[in-house]
GUKEMI-289842 format. One record per residue (C-alpha): x, y, z; residue in three letters. Coordinates in steps of 0.02 Angstrom, whole numbers, padded with zeros to 5 digits, always signed. Layout:
<atoms>
XYZALA
...
</atoms>
This chain:
<atoms>
+00783+00225+01689MET
+00654+00207+01551THR
+00549+00354+01605SER
+00582+00529+01668THR
+00485+00487+01826SER
+00496+00344+01948THR
+00343+00272+02035PRO
+00350+00278+02225GLU
+00322+00092+02233ARG
+00393-00042+02123ALA
+00295-00059+01962ALA
+00218-00229+01928PRO
+00305-00330+01796ARG
+00214-00378+01638CYS
+00116-00537+01654ALA
+00236-00612+01527THR
+00397-00556+01610THR
+00503-00682+01707PRO
+00569-00636+01878THR
+00743-00603+01810THR
+00783-00569+01629THR
+00957-00538+01556PRO
+00983-00385+01447ALA
+00991-00498+01295ARG
+00916-00671+01297HIS
+00872-00810+01176ASP
+00692-00756+01154GLY
+00619-00902+01253ARG
+00503-00847+01393ARG
+00392-00939+01512ARG
+00231-00995+01426PRO
+00107-00858+01386THR
-00054-00855+01287HIS
-00029-00923+01113GLY
+00097-01050+01047ALA
+00262-01051+01142THR
+00403-01164+01078PRO
+00481-01273+01212THR
+00634-01386+01216ALA
+00542-01534+01139ASP
+00389-01459+01056GLY
+00263-01319+01084THR
+00150-01268+01227ARG
-00020-01201+01176PHE
-00116-01090+01297THR
-00280-01000+01271VAL
-00399-00900+01379TRP
-00574-00959+01331ALA
-00697-00938+01476PRO
-00844-00950+01355HIS
-00798-01129+01308ALA
-00828-01292+01401ARG
-00688-01381+01308ASP
-00553-01330+01185VAL
-00460-01438+01059ALA
-00303-01401+00959LEU
-00316-01444+00774ARG
-00150-01474+00687LEU
-00125-01461+00498TYR
+00000-01532+00375ASP
+00097-01428+00249THR
-00043-01446+00121ARG
-00169-01370+00242GLY
-00258-01532+00279ASP
-00310-01569+00458ALA
-00201-01701+00541LEU
-00277-01726+00713ARG
-00363-01641+00859ASP
-00283-01635+01030VAL
-00389-01585+01181PRO
-00321-01448+01292LEU
-00323-01467+01480GLU
-00432-01345+01579PRO
-00340-01235+01704LEU
-00401-01097+01819ASP
-00513-00951+01770ARG
-00553-01002+01593GLY
-00378-01050+01535GLU
-00335-01206+01437PHE
-00162-01273+01394ALA
-00070-01423+01322ILE
+00112-01468+01285ASP
+00128-01557+01117VAL
+00297-01641+01086PRO
+00367-01635+00910GLY
+00269-01483+00852VAL
+00395-01355+00793ARG
+00400-01180+00722ALA
+00313-01175+00555GLY
+00172-01290+00607ALA
-00005-01228+00571ASP
-00145-01250+00697TYR
-00317-01189+00747ALA
-00427-01199+00901LEU
-00595-01287+00910VAL
-00716-01229+01044LEU
-00850-01352+01100ASP
-00838-01451+00939GLY
-00874-01301+00828GLY
-00777-01218+00688ASP
-00589-01210+00684ALA
-00538-01034+00736LEU
-00374-00938+00733PRO
-00283-00918+00898ASP
-00326-00752+00984PRO
-00140-00735+01021ALA
-00080-00798+00852SER
+00098-00747+00809ARG
+00071-00766+00621TRP
-00077-00783+00503GLN
+00003-00834+00337PRO
-00167-00870+00257ARG
-00255-00715+00320GLY
-00371-00669+00463VAL
-00486-00820+00439HIS
-00351-00952+00414GLY
-00252-01059+00535PRO
-00116-00988+00646SER
+00068-01033+00634ARG
+00195-01073+00770VAL
+00339-00949+00774VAL
+00501-00970+00871ASP
+00570-00798+00916PRO
+00736-00877+00968ALA
+00771-00926+00788ALA
+00801-00746+00737PHE
+00981-00686+00757ARG
+00982-00507+00818TRP
+01133-00395+00790THR
+01079-00249+00902ASP
+01153-00305+01068ALA
+01237-00135+01092ALA
+01077-00037+01060TRP
+00987+00023+01216GLN
+00866+00148+01138GLY
+00853+00337+01146LEU
+00875+00405+01321ALA
+00730+00529+01323ARG
+00581+00580+01219PRO
+00680+00740+01185ALA
+00798+00635+01078ASP
+00659+00584+00958TYR
+00635+00658+00785VAL
+00494+00547+00726ILE
+00453+00497+00547TYR
+00282+00418+00531GLU
+00262+00292+00391LEU
+00135+00168+00324HIS
+00228+00011+00270VAL
+00111-00030+00126GLY
+00130+00138+00038THR
+00305+00188+00095PHE
+00381+00088-00049THR
+00317+00013-00211ASP
+00340-00161-00139ALA
+00251-00112+00022GLY
+00348-00229+00138THR
+00455-00221+00294PHE
+00607-00277+00196ASP
+00582-00145+00061ALA
+00578-00008+00193ALA
+00754-00054+00251ILE
+00831+00021+00094ALA
+00773+00195+00147HIS
+00837+00197+00325LEU
+01005+00274+00281ALA
+00924+00422+00192GLU
+00808+00451+00339LEU
+00955+00453+00459ARG
+01047+00574+00344ALA
+00893+00686+00345LEU
+00903+00695+00535GLY
+00769+00569+00584VAL
+00805+00474+00745THR
+00647+00367+00753ALA
+00524+00290+00631ILE
+00344+00269+00685GLU
+00262+00123+00596ILE
+00074+00128+00577MET
-00013-00028+00646PRO
+00047-00195+00577VAL
-00069-00317+00667ALA
-00147-00439+00541GLU
-00292-00359+00449PHE
-00416-00423+00320PRO
-00355-00425+00140GLY
-00192-00352+00075ASP
-00212-00165+00104ARG
-00269-00070+00257ASN
-00215+00075+00366TRP
-00194-00054+00505GLY
-00328+00010+00623TYR
-00441-00134+00571ASP
-00317-00261+00640GLY
-00392-00415+00722VAL
-00240-00520+00771HIS
-00144-00406+00889LEU
+00008-00519+00901TYR
+00030-00562+00716ALA
+00130-00444+00603PRO
+00041-00433+00437SER
+00080-00563+00307ARG
+00052-00426+00175ALA
+00207-00338+00242TYR
+00313-00496+00260GLY
+00267-00571+00428GLY
+00357-00577+00596PRO
+00538-00607+00546ASP
+00529-00471+00413ALA
+00475-00348+00549LEU
+00620-00406+00656ARG
+00739-00374+00510ARG
+00672-00197+00492LEU
+00692-00160+00678VAL
+00867-00236+00681ASP
+00918-00133+00529ALA
+00846+00026+00602ALA
+00949+00003+00759HIS
+01105-00023+00652ALA
+01072+00150+00578HIS
+01045+00227+00750GLY
+00858+00241+00723ILE
+00731+00195+00856ALA
+00568+00107+00809VAL
+00398+00165+00870VAL
+00256+00043+00838LEU
+00077+00104+00828ASP
-00040-00013+00923VAL
-00230-00011+00937VAL
-00312-00059+01102TYR
-00473+00043+01090ASN
-00565-00075+00972HIS
-00538-00227+00860VAL
-00580-00230+00675GLY
-00742-00316+00621PRO
-00687-00442+00488GLU
-00594-00593+00557GLY
-00633-00543+00735ASN
-00672-00705+00829TYR
-00627-00643+01003LEU
-00804-00645+01071GLU
-00813-00832+01039ARG
-00674-00854+01165PHE
-00716-00733+01304GLY
-00795-00567+01360PRO
-00680-00456+01259TYR
-00811-00324+01221PHE
-00942-00223+01313THR
-01100-00129+01266ASP
-01084-00009+01413ARG
-00979+00110+01309TYR
-00972+00157+01125GLN
-00827+00200+01010THR
-00835+00275+00834PRO
-00738+00127+00765TRP
-00824-00027+00837GLY
-00875-00109+01000ARG
-00784-00048+01154ALA
-00659-00166+01234VAL
-00707-00234+01405ASN
-00577-00167+01525TYR
-00683-00147+01682ASP
-00829-00268+01675GLY
-00852-00451+01720PRO
-00710-00555+01649GLY
-00603-00401+01615ALA
-00448-00473+01698ASP
-00416-00588+01551GLY
-00445-00448+01425VAL
-00324-00334+01518ARG
-00193-00471+01519ARG
-00216-00498+01332HIS
-00176-00316+01296VAL
-00039-00285+01425ILE
+00047-00446+01372GLU
+00037-00385+01192ASN
+00125-00221+01233ALA
+00264-00316+01320CYS
+00275-00439+01175TYR
+00321-00304+01049TRP
+00456-00238+01165VAL
+00531-00406+01211GLU
+00515-00510+01053GLU
+00531-00372+00922PHE
+00646-00250+01015HIS
+00536-00099+00977VAL
+00588+00058+01068ASP
+00420+00140+01092ALA
+00235+00106+01073LEU
+00111+00236+01012ARG
-00061+00192+01080LEU
-00200+00244+00963ASP
-00344+00354+01025ALA
-00337+00313+01210ILE
-00491+00422+01235HIS
-00584+00270+01166GLY
-00516+00157+01305ILE
-00644+00156+01445TYR
-00598+00094+01618ASP
-00682+00156+01775PHE
-00598+00032+01890GLY
-00485+00084+02033ALA
-00328+00058+01929ARG
-00339+00108+01747HIS
-00280-00024+01623VAL
-00166+00105+01541LEU
-00078+00142+01705ALA
-00053-00044+01730GLU
+00013-00058+01551LEU
+00137+00086+01563THR
+00205+00025+01729ASP
+00221-00151+01662GLY
+00312-00100+01503VAL
+00430+00017+01596HIS
+00472-00121+01720ALA
+00504-00243+01578LEU
+00618-00118+01489ALA
+00718-00091+01648GLU
+00741-00278+01670SER
+00802-00289+01489LEU
+00924-00146+01512GLY
+00836-00042+01379ARG
+00750+00126+01366ARG
+00571+00107+01306VAL
+00445+00247+01291HIS
+00257+00250+01280LEU
+00167+00382+01177ILE
-00020+00413+01183ALA
-00138+00484+01055GLU
-00270+00574+01157SER
-00412+00691+01112ASP
-00437+00741+01294LEU
-00313+00885+01317SER
-00284+00805+01487ASP
-00112+00822+01570PRO
-00146+00667+01675ARG
-00100+00564+01522VAL
+00085+00606+01544VAL
+00090+00620+01732ARG
+00174+00473+01822PRO
+00065+00338+01894THR
+00130+00381+02067SER
+00042+00548+02045GLU
-00119+00465+01987HIS
-00078+00490+01804GLY
-00073+00363+01664LEU
+00117+00360+01656GLY
+00145+00394+01470PHE
+00312+00468+01421ASP
+00235+00579+01288ALA
+00075+00613+01193GLN
+00023+00683+01026TRP
-00029+00866+01040ALA
-00137+00907+00890ASP
-00177+01088+00935ASP
-00019+01155+00853LEU
-00063+01064+00692HIS
-00240+01134+00692HIS
-00181+01312+00722ALA
-00049+01304+00585VAL
-00171+01224+00463HIS
-00305+01355+00487VAL
-00180+01498+00481ALA
-00109+01437+00315LEU
-00266+01371+00229THR
-00408+01473+00303GLY
-00512+01315+00329GLU
-00635+01333+00472SER
-00757+01186+00464ALA
-00772+01043+00588GLY
-00647+01047+00730TYR
-00549+01182+00638TYR
-00684+01300+00701ALA
-00601+01297+00872ASP
-00447+01378+00796PHE
-00532+01489+00668ALA
-00637+01559+00811ARG
-00509+01549+00950TYR
-00561+01663+01092GLY
-00747+01646+01058SER
-00864+01645+01207SER
-01014+01533+01233HIS
-01123+01671+01161ALA
-01020+01672+01001ASP
-01082+01502+00946ASN
-00982+01435+00799ALA
-01142+01401+00705GLU
-01202+01582+00710THR
-01049+01694+00703VAL
-00992+01747+00530GLU
-00805+01773+00510THR
-00699+01813+00358THR
-00553+01705+00304ILE
-00432+01841+00362ASP
-00517+01845+00532GLU
-00505+01655+00543CYS
-00321+01662+00505ARG
-00292+01798+00634GLY
-00382+01694+00766ARG
-00277+01544+00714ALA
-00115+01641+00737VAL
-00173+01685+00912ALA
-00207+01500+00941ALA
-00034+01458+00873LEU
+00046+01578+00997ILE
-00049+01488+01135ALA
+00002+01316+01068ALA
+00185+01364+01063LEU
+00175+01423+01243ARG
+00087+01266+01305ALA
+00026+01116+01205PRO
-00159+01127+01247PHE
-00242+01279+01170VAL
-00406+01225+01251TYR
-00351+01211+01431ASP
-00515+01244+01518GLY
-00589+01369+01398ARG
-00745+01363+01289TYR
-00722+01262+01128ALA
-00847+01313+00992PRO
-00849+01147+00898SER
-00884+01053+01060ARG
-00999+01187+01130ASP
-00926+01165+01303ARG
-00778+01208+01412VAL
-00640+01086+01369PHE
-00467+01029+01423GLY
-00349+01069+01566ALA
-00184+01161+01583SER
-00020+01069+01552ALA
+00080+01202+01642GLU
+00237+01133+01723GLY
+00245+00976+01617ILE
+00408+00961+01517PRO
+00396+01003+01332ARG
+00474+00836+01286GLU
+00310+00756+01337ARG
+00222+00822+01182PHE
+00237+00769+00999VAL
+00186+00897+00868VAL
+00171+00897+00678CYS
+00104+00992+00529SER
+00048+00831+00443GLN
+00007+00654+00499ASN
-00093+00506+00435HIS
-00254+00564+00520ASP
-00249+00745+00465GLN
-00212+00697+00285ILE
-00301+00531+00264GLY
-00459+00585+00353ASN
-00488+00723+00228ARG
-00611+00672+00092ALA
-00475+00664-00041HIS
-00321+00632+00066GLY
-00246+00801+00020ASP
-00070+00834+00081ARG
-00016+01009+00130LEU
+00085+01022-00031ALA
-00076+01020-00133THR
-00165+01146-00022LEU
-00035+01284-00006VAL
+00120+01346-00095GLY
+00304+01311-00063LEU
+00327+01461+00053ALA
+00188+01401+00168GLN
+00255+01223+00169GLN
+00426+01287+00221LYS
+00349+01396+00355LEU
+00250+01249+00426ALA
+00409+01145+00432ALA
+00503+01281+00525ALA
+00363+01305+00652ILE
+00360+01119+00695VAL
+00548+01094+00699LEU
+00577+01254+00798LEU
+00430+01231+00916SER
+00529+01165+01063GLY
+00422+01007+01065TYR
+00458+00832+00996VAL
+00435+00846+00807PRO
+00353+00718+00694MET
+00353+00712+00504LEU
+00235+00611+00395PHE
+00315+00510+00256MET
+00350+00615+00101GLY
+00319+00780+00191GLU
+00505+00821+00187GLU
+00506+00839-00003TYR
+00328+00899-00029GLY
+00247+00738-00088GLU
+00091+00781-00187THR
+00017+00607-00203ARG
-00127+00592-00079PRO
-00136+00477+00069PHE
-00313+00410+00056GLN
-00413+00287+00160TYR
-00409+00110+00091PHE
-00467-00064+00143VAL
-00487-00233+00060SER
-00629-00313+00159HIS
-00713-00464+00081SER
-00881-00442+00169ASP
-01000-00348+00051ALA
-01106-00277+00193ASP
-00951-00214+00280LEU
-00886-00135+00120VAL
-01051-00042+00100HIS
-01045+00017+00281ALA
-00867+00082+00259VAL
-00913+00179+00102ARG
-01065+00258+00182GLU
-00973+00294+00343GLY
-00838+00391+00252ARG
-00967+00498+00163ARG
-01056+00539+00326ARG
-00892+00578+00413GLU
-00850+00716+00289PHE
-01020+00800+00289ALA
-00976+00927+00425GLU
-00821+00984+00329PHE
-00919+01018+00169ALA
-00777+00954+00060TRP
-00830+00944-00122SER
-00813+00803-00247GLY
-00840+00616-00239GLU
-00755+00525-00096VAL
-00626+00400-00164PRO
-00686+00221-00149ASP
-00590+00144-00002PRO
-00607-00031-00078VAL
-00540+00013-00250ASP
-00359-00042-00265GLU
-00324+00118-00363ALA
-00356+00217-00203THR
-00216+00120-00120PHE
-00100+00138-00270ARG
-00126+00326-00278ARG
-00065+00337-00099SER
+00107+00261-00130THR
+00253+00383-00119LEU
+00333+00449-00279ASP
+00512+00482-00227ARG
+00565+00523-00405SER
+00508+00703-00380VAL
+00640+00733-00247ARG
+00770+00774-00379ARG
+00666+00915-00454ARG
+00623+01089-00397ALA
+00540+01136-00283PRO
+00546+00965-00197HIS
+00737+00961-00186ALA
+00741+01135-00108GLN
+00609+01088+00020LEU
+00704+00932+00069GLN
+00863+01035+00088ALA
+00770+01148+00211LEU
+00712+01000+00315TYR
+00888+00929+00318ARG
+00966+01095+00369ASP
+00836+01132+00502LEU
+00860+00961+00579LEU
+01049+00980+00574ALA
+01042+01148+00662ILE
+00920+01078+00788ARG
+01038+00932+00823ALA
+01187+01050+00848ARG
+01099+01178+00956GLU
+01041+01106+01123PRO
+00929+01255+01160ALA
+00814+01210+01014LEU
+00775+01038+01081ARG
+00634+01006+01205PRO
+00676+01079+01375ASP
+00848+01134+01313GLY
+00811+01313+01364ALA
+00671+01419+01435ARG
+00550+01454+01293VAL
+00466+01624+01279ARG
+00330+01652+01149VAL
+00251+01815+01095ASP
+00183+01893+00937GLY
+00052+02000+00854ASP
-00094+01895+00794ALA
-00174+02040+00702ASP
-00016+02068+00600ARG
+00018+01882+00584GLY
+00189+01863+00662TRP
+00254+01752+00802VAL
+00420+01752+00895ARG
+00494+01607+00994VAL
+00649+01637+01101THR
+00753+01495+01172PHE
+00841+01566+01324GLY
+00971+01688+01260ASP
+01037+01564+01132ALA
+00915+01570+00985CYS
+00764+01662+00920CYS
+00643+01605+00784ALA
+00523+01725+00701VAL
+00377+01677+00590PHE
+00271+01781+00472ASN
+00108+01690+00437LEU
+00036+01835+00337GLY
+00029+01874+00151ALA
+00116+02042+00177GLU
+00296+02080+00231PRO
+00312+02115+00417ARG
+00443+02199+00524VAL
+00470+02094+00680VAL
+00570+02159+00829PRO
+00702+02045+00902LEU
+00728+02025+01090PRO
+00856+02138+01171GLU
+01014+02044+01222ILE
+01196+02077+01260ARG
+01284+02065+01094GLY
+01186+02040+00935ALA
+01076+01918+00841TRP
+01152+01829+00691ARG
+01038+01756+00559GLY
+01078+01572+00529ILE
+00932+01513+00423LEU
+00792+01590+00323SER
+00657+01491+00234THR
+00661+01628+00101ASP
+00842+01586+00056ASP
+00870+01553-00130VAL
+00941+01382-00082ALA
+00766+01337-00023TYR
+00676+01407-00174GLY
+00648+01580-00100GLY
+00686+01756-00159ALA
+00824+01788-00033GLY
+00746+01952+00023ALA
+00714+01915+00205THR
+00874+01963+00296CYS
+00846+02151+00285VAL
+00877+02225+00457ARG
+00797+02387+00516GLU
+00851+02495+00662GLY
+01023+02558+00718PRO
+01067+02400+00812ARG
+00993+02277+00690GLY
+00860+02236+00819ASP
+00719+02200+00697ALA
+00697+02096+00541VAL
+00589+02123+00389ARG
+00509+01955+00347LEU
+00440+01914+00176ALA
+00265+01838+00171PRO
+00252+01661+00242PHE
+00432+01660+00300THR
+00529+01600+00452ALA
+00701+01652+00507GLU
+00811+01581+00643LEU
+00939+01686+00737PHE
+01080+01636+00853ALA
+01154+01743+00991HIS
+01320+01816+00933ASP
+01406+01884+01087ASP
+01572+01921+01001ALA
</atoms>
């Protein structure tokens, strides 16, 4: 099964899925929206209810228009035509009611950018070598490494990323999460301004290059998670409204017009998105999709579009004989996201849980502005409004340690309690939901890149704190995620960058970034998102890995992941997790059944931490203060007649195993 839960009734297949599909096929499916190669040519299909008539414009290899071919109207705003002799590699556009030539809304490739013609792609032409790969069985098997293709390597392409897969696997990574690749304006972008949802970016190498990366990842035993954006569509090159009612003014998002999932004409919009999710699974063999900011997807219909999407993708995966998982980013602290659709949930296999990140960040940095106030003032009542209560940095850190204890017990710190930054009661309890349903981190693209200067943790705190943050995430009992370069303490920033060509849009982006950072009171000039230097500064510098302290930090990540892989109790739901600690003294203890115990000192002073009583004894197996990891080697000093306590150096973690000999 592709999910840990099975709906009570059979899940509907994706709109694009045939009735029966072999586990491995030639890539040819029944016609869907877009250009679909056939035995003697190509079938073109488009949903365009706003148009009276639609014509197909074909181009020669020089980019000159050859001829226009009218499409035949079908039911409910669809148009289609079979054109013999048109093969993969042909460029085309669509002309609505005699107007401008527009890219296909379901274009598979935009070799000349978001405004140019679309290109026919034949997925059957690619020769996959991953027939034996079925995917990772459970979310618990994922150790995720988030990367941005454009800044992951100097070349910034899918093909260039392949060279680093072996080192990621040796590190202990089992899945790479690729930030969005849908065609975006210009040559550099985070990907969240994508406008052609089906077209892998030409800046990264296009569709076959993405297939090569996925195929190579599978050869290394690495799953591929693709980040997709269904809450909005970028502004430049967005022609969707010319075709149909893709957007609505009933709701608002921070990033652009809300997508129409529940208003008049929404059926075609829903199909466009659900078909897209299935497309990445079927034609690119991706193992998981991470859906961006689902709290910006508004649907008040009887069946939520996301429930329809998760059921459809899971059914497709089962028909393909593969294990495919769906991960949500949600700001709702709502357990319904990961409950099965048969229990009126959205059916996701996992979701990002940011509360652990926020608690760790505040505890280590003392920052308390913006949403960090919820963790710097954890436990505040409605009367203790975040705007009026003065707290010291030490008090903020103590509150954050208390929040961390809560986050390690259950993923949502705000589970129905008052949140100061929101000035309201927020969230719901996730009690009883398996820990493998939650992805945690100490760094990700949002938490770094949405700082004014894109500061990584390595530039905010010292080596000891970086090692401590790594240990907390990897020994949390949740699904861990790393952000590219984190494992060796990359100090280059990850900043926000775009390459829009519209001057008004560029101005709006610049001003929007400045306003966004006002509540955090970060100092200094915000880097210009349009300046190519901002992009270049964000590219990884792997050369530092060979030098101290970067080499020692990477050794710690490798050893922690190796221990985690060997010891089942440390993996999500591998053992009953018990969490306790002393927030005032800054220490936390996490016990995994009777097998392992991790202790963390988040304070600037040494602390004596008691270990749980067990039959036998505890044996220290890793300390972040070890000299091999750039520490002083002073942590493993036991106190007490039975060695039932440990003296931890400042900002140190130690892992113990049960020694019953």
